[in-house]
N, C-alpha and C positions, 0 to 999 in steps of 0.2 A: 502493500500499499506506498509506503513512502520513497516517493518521488513527489519532482518539481509540477510535475504536471498533474499531480492528485488532488481530488479535494481537499479539505482538511481530515484528518484524524479521525475527530466526533462529528464531523456530518458522515462520512463514512458510513460507523459506527449507526448514525442514525437512518438516512439511507437503506441501511442492509436490515435494518429492521421494520422501517416500512414495506420494504419489498415482503420480507416474510407477514407480516401482518394479512398486506394484500392475496398474500399465497394462501392465507389459513392455517400456518404453517407457527402462528401464534394467535389464537383466540381472545376474545372480549371479555374481559375478567379475568385471565390467566394472569398468574405471579409471576415476574419473572426473580430469577436464582440474587437473593444477595448481594449486592454491591461490588463487596469484595473478591466474593465467587466468581462474578460474570466477568468482572474486569479480569481476572486471572484467567479467564475461559477464554475469553478475546482477546488477552497478549497484549494489553491497554492498560494506561494507569488509571487508578479510581475517580482520578481527577478526569480524564479524558472522555470516559462513561457517566459520569456527573453532567459533564457537558451535554451531551447527546442525549441523555434522557429530556434535562433542563428544555432542549430543541426540541423534544417528543411531547413533551408536555405543552409546549407554547402550540404545538399543530394541532391539540386537543386527541392524542391519541395514548395518553398515559395518565395515571393520576398517582400521582405520590403518595402513601398517605404516611405520614410520621410514624412511625414505631411500628408500624404493620408490614410495608415494602410500597411494590410499585407497580402498579396491576394494568395492563392493555386495555383501550378504548379506541374500539376499531372504529373508522367509521370511513365512506365512502369520500369522493372529493377532497383528497388532504393532497395540499401543496407538496409538493417533489422534484427534487433535481432531476429525477427519474424518470417522472409522471408518463412521456410517451414512451417510458423501453417495455416493450412488452414480452421480449425475451427474457425466459425462465427454466432453471435448470430441471430434467423431469422429475425430481423431487419438489420443486415448487422452491421460489425465491433465487440469493445468488447477488452478490455483489458486483457489480458492472464493472472493470475497468477497462481501458485502451491501453495499446501497445499501435502505435502512430509509422506505416508502415512508409509513407510519403505523401507529400503533400506539392502538387506543379498547379499552375495555370494555363491551362490549356481550352483549345478552340471544344466546343458544345459537341459529342458525340451525337450521331444516329442512331436511333431506338429509343431514345428517353420520352417520356411523357413532356412535353413543349413547358418550358419556364424561361421567369425574367427576362429581362429586357437588353439583358447581353449577350453578344455571339461567342463569348467566352465564359469559363465557369474554375470556380478552386474545388481540385479532386484531392480528396482526402480520400487514404485506403488504410483501412486499421483493421487491425486483430481486437476482439473482444473476447473478457475474460468473465467468465461465472466466477467468483470462489476461487480465482486463478488458473480455472478450465476454460481451455480454448471452447470455443464455442460458436463464435459469429464471427462473418470475416464482411466486410462494408468498405461499400464505396459508393462516397457523398459527393455531389456534386453543388457547390453554393454557386449561387448569378453571380458572375461578376464585378454585376455594378455597387454589389455593399461595401468592396475593399479593393481597393489595387491589389491587394500584396496582403501573407498569411506567411507569419516565418514559423516552424518550425515547435521556436520557444516561448509563442503566444498562446497555442493551446493548450487546451484544459482539455481533461477524461471527459466532460461534460460537455457536449457543442454548443447545445441551447444554453447552458449559460456562459459560455464562450461569444455567443451571438449578443446574448442582451448586456453584458458588461463592456464588449471592447466594440460591438458594430452596432448595438441600438436597432436590433433586430431581435425582436419576438414573436418567437412562432406559436400563435393559436392552436393552431389543429394543424390536425396531418391523416390522409388518408392512406392505410397500404391494402394492397395486392397479393396475394399469394400464387405461388408456380414454381415450376421445376426449372430451373436454368444452369446447364455446364456451371462447374465451379471456375473462373477462372485463370490464367495461363500464372500470373502473378501471386495466386495465395501461398504463404510459407509453408516449410514443413512441418512447423506445429500444427496445423489447421487438417482434422482428422480426412475430411475429405479429399481425394486425390485431382488433381487439377483434367477437367473434361467428364468428371464425375456428373450425374444429376443430383442436382441438392435442392432443395426445399428455399425459398428466395422471397423474401416480403421487398416490394418496390414500394416506395413512399415518395406521396409529395405532402410537403410541408409547407403553412399559409406562413405570411403574416402576418399582422394588426390589420392592414390595410388589404386583404383579401389576396395580394399578391403571391401568387407559387415562385417562391423562394427557393426551395432547394429541391431534391429528387437525389434519393439516399436507395442500393439495394445492400440485402443481406441476404447470404448464405450461411444457413442455419444447419451447423452440426445434428442431426436430429438421436445422432447415437449419444448426446451429452444435455441438450436443449430442445425446449416445443416454444411457440408462438401463445400467448396467451393473451385470450381478452376479453372484460370482464365484465356485465353488463348489471349495473347497479340503477 
C-alpha cells in the first residue's frame, strides 16, 4: 500500500471497509474486533485505524459506542473514492490498487465509442489489483481537451479523484457494457489470461457534470480472480 501514488493509509482502510460492507461481508449491526486487535490484523497502527473509523463514522457507516465497541451501520449511496469501481474478488470486496504501465497522448483510435471534442486522448494503461491479486487490465482514454499533458508522477491510484483535484473534472455517471474481447498484446505477465485469449471486458463511457462524454475505458477482468458486480438498491 505504501507508494507515493497511493491514497493515504487511513483512507485505504476506510475504502476497504466500505467495499466489505457493500459486498455484504460486513453486516449491519456487526461489531468490529477491538481496535488494537483489528489494527494488528491489518498491519497498521491504532492511530491510523482510528482515523479510518472516524472517516466511516462521518459517512454514517459506523457507530462508535463508548465502552462497547464499533458497530457497522450499512446504508446505500455512500460517498466513496471507488463508488464507480464495480469489480470485486470472487469472494467479495477487495481493496483496489493500481500499477501504471504507460501513459501517452495519442490520436483516438477507431472502434471506441465517440467522446470529447479533441482528436487526441491521454491513453492510460494500468494493471489493477484487489488485495494485491492481479485482477483487471485497464486501458483508459481521457479526452485531450481537458489537459495538454499528464505526467506519471501526477497520477493517483484513483483516477476520478485525480480528475477532480487536478483537472476540475467531475465524473458524475458512467455506462458500462460487457462483452468478450481478446486480451491485448501489451498485457504484462502478471495478468493471468494470455494475450489473444477471449476475456470478459467492461467498456465504460464516463460523463462529466455538463453531460459531456469525458472518458472511455476498457477493463479486461480475470474471471478466475474477480467478477463485475452491480447492486440495485
